[in-house]
C-alpha positions as a Markdown table, in Angstrom:
| # | Residue | x | y | z |
|---|---|---|---|---|
| 1 | Unk | -7.5 | -126.1 | 25.4 |
| 2 | Unk | -8.8 | -123.3 | 22.3 |
| 3 | Unk | -7.0 | -120.7 | 20.8 |
| 4 | Unk | -7.8 | -117.9 | 20.1 |
| 5 | Unk | -6.1 | -115.4 | 17.4 |
| 6 | Unk | -7.0 | -111.1 | 18.8 |
| 7 | Unk | -5.1 | -109.1 | 15.2 |
| 8 | Unk | -3.1 | -106.4 | 17.0 |
| 9 | Unk | -4.8 | -103.1 | 16.5 |
| 10 | Unk | -3.6 | -100.1 | 14.3 |
| 11 | Unk | -2.9 | -97.2 | 16.0 |
| 12 | Unk | -5.8 | -95.2 | 13.4 |
| 13 | Unk | -8.4 | -97.8 | 14.7 |
| 14 | Unk | -7.5 | -96.9 | 18.7 |
| 15 | Unk | -9.9 | -95.2 | 20.8 |
| 16 | Unk | -6.5 | -93.2 | 21.6 |
| 17 | Unk | -5.7 | -92.3 | 18.9 |
| 18 | Unk | -9.2 | -91.1 | 17.2 |
| 19 | Unk | -10.2 | -88.9 | 20.7 |
| 20 | Unk | -7.1 | -87.3 | 20.0 |
| 21 | Unk | -7.2 | -86.6 | 16.7 |
| 22 | Unk | -9.3 | -83.0 | 15.3 |
| 23 | Unk | -12.7 | -84.6 | 12.8 |
| 24 | Unk | -12.8 | -81.8 | 9.7 |
| 25 | Unk | -16.1 | -80.6 | 9.9 |
| 26 | Unk | -17.8 | -80.0 | 6.5 |
| 27 | Unk | -19.5 | -77.1 | 5.2 |
| 28 | Unk | -22.2 | -76.3 | 6.8 |
| 29 | Unk | -25.7 | -76.3 | 6.0 |
| 30 | Unk | -27.5 | -73.0 | 5.7 |
| 31 | Unk | -31.0 | -74.7 | 6.1 |
| 32 | Unk | -33.3 | -71.0 | 7.1 |
| 33 | Unk | -31.7 | -69.2 | 3.5 |
| 34 | Unk | -35.8 | -67.5 | 2.6 |
| 35 | Unk | -36.9 | -67.5 | 6.7 |
| 36 | Unk | -37.5 | -64.6 | 6.5 |
| 37 | Unk | -41.4 | -63.7 | 7.1 |
| 38 | Unk | -41.2 | -66.7 | 9.8 |
| 39 | Unk | -38.5 | -64.4 | 11.6 |
| 40 | Unk | -41.3 | -61.3 | 11.1 |
| 41 | Unk | -44.5 | -64.0 | 12.1 |
| 42 | Unk | -41.9 | -64.7 | 14.8 |
| 43 | Unk | -41.6 | -62.1 | 16.1 |
| 44 | Unk | -44.8 | -60.9 | 16.1 |
| 45 | Unk | -46.0 | -64.5 | 18.4 |
| 46 | Unk | -43.1 | -63.5 | 21.1 |
| 47 | Unk | -44.6 | -60.3 | 22.1 |
| 48 | Unk | -48.0 | -61.8 | 21.6 |
| 49 | Unk | -47.1 | -64.6 | 24.2 |
| 50 | Unk | -45.6 | -61.8 | 26.8 |
| 51 | Unk | -48.2 | -59.7 | 26.5 |
| 52 | Unk | -51.1 | -62.6 | 26.7 |
| 53 | Unk | -49.7 | -65.4 | 28.7 |
| 54 | Unk | -51.1 | -68.7 | 28.5 |
| 55 | Unk | -54.0 | -67.4 | 26.5 |
| 56 | Unk | -52.3 | -65.3 | 23.0 |
| 57 | Unk | -53.3 | -68.4 | 20.5 |
| 58 | Unk | -56.8 | -68.0 | 21.4 |
| 59 | Unk | -56.7 | -64.3 | 21.1 |
| 60 | Unk | -54.7 | -63.9 | 17.7 |
| 61 | Unk | -57.4 | -66.5 | 16.7 |
| 62 | Unk | -60.2 | -64.4 | 18.0 |
| 63 | Unk | -58.2 | -61.5 | 16.0 |
| 64 | Unk | -57.6 | -63.5 | 12.7 |
| 65 | Unk | -61.5 | -64.5 | 12.6 |
| 66 | Unk | -62.1 | -60.7 | 13.5 |
| 67 | Unk | -60.0 | -59.3 | 10.3 |
| 68 | Unk | -61.2 | -62.3 | 7.7 |
| 69 | Unk | -64.5 | -61.1 | 8.4 |
| 70 | Unk | -64.1 | -57.6 | 8.2 |
| 71 | Unk | -62.9 | -58.9 | 4.8 |
| 72 | Unk | -59.1 | -58.1 | 6.1 |
| 73 | Unk | -57.6 | -61.1 | 4.5 |
| 74 | Unk | -53.5 | -59.7 | 4.6 |
| 75 | Unk | -54.5 | -58.7 | 9.0 |
| 76 | Unk | -55.9 | -61.8 | 9.1 |
| 77 | Unk | -52.7 | -64.3 | 7.1 |
| 78 | Unk | -50.3 | -62.3 | 9.5 |
| 79 | Unk | -53.4 | -63.9 | 13.0 |
| 80 | Unk | -53.3 | -66.6 | 11.5 |
| 81 | Unk | -49.4 | -67.2 | 11.4 |
| 82 | Unk | -49.1 | -66.0 | 14.5 |
| 83 | Unk | -51.1 | -68.5 | 15.9 |
| 84 | Unk | -50.4 | -71.2 | 13.9 |
| 85 | Unk | -47.1 | -70.3 | 15.9 |
| 86 | Unk | -48.7 | -70.5 | 18.4 |
| 87 | Unk | -51.0 | -73.2 | 18.4 |
| 88 | Unk | -51.2 | -75.6 | 15.0 |
| 89 | Unk | -53.9 | -77.3 | 16.1 |
| 90 | Unk | -56.7 | -74.2 | 16.7 |
| 91 | Unk | -54.8 | -72.5 | 14.1 |
| 92 | Unk | -55.9 | -75.7 | 11.8 |
| 93 | Unk | -59.4 | -75.4 | 13.0 |
| 94 | Unk | -59.6 | -71.9 | 12.9 |
| 95 | Unk | -58.9 | -72.1 | 9.5 |
| 96 | Unk | -61.7 | -75.1 | 8.5 |
| 97 | Unk | -63.9 | -72.9 | 10.1 |
| 98 | Unk | -63.1 | -69.8 | 8.3 |
| 99 | Unk | -63.5 | -71.3 | 4.1 |
| 100 | Unk | -66.5 | -73.1 | 4.6 |
| 101 | Unk | -68.1 | -69.9 | 6.3 |
| 102 | Unk | -66.5 | -67.7 | 3.5 |
| 103 | Unk | -68.8 | -65.5 | 2.5 |
| 104 | Unk | -67.7 | -66.3 | -1.4 |
| 105 | Unk | -69.3 | -69.9 | -1.0 |
| 106 | Unk | -72.7 | -68.2 | 0.7 |
| 107 | Unk | -73.2 | -66.5 | -2.6 |
| 108 | Unk | -72.8 | -69.6 | -4.6 |
| 109 | Unk | -76.7 | -69.9 | -2.4 |
| 110 | Unk | -78.4 | -67.7 | -3.9 |
| 111 | Unk | -80.4 | -67.5 | -6.3 |
| 112 | Unk | -79.3 | -65.5 | -10.1 |
């Protein structure tokens, strides 16, 4: 017959003792320190989604597209941020297509 040795448990390692003791929490890490501009975009995105429903990302893309070709870079960035919040892939596709058709690129094709 084989004999197995089982050491006695200490009270600190007991499952009951661990359940009854309070764990001291460390300092919370505030990982959203400088996110204020994103809060503005998030709020605008939620309002836009509430107004336009599931088509909100497409509508934001169209408004960003219109603003870009009207030369209003600030409005374009805002609508691109809204579009990115609602649909990241759609915003990346818009940014790629707009930078490919950027008016500055077309001016380099004209002879000097």
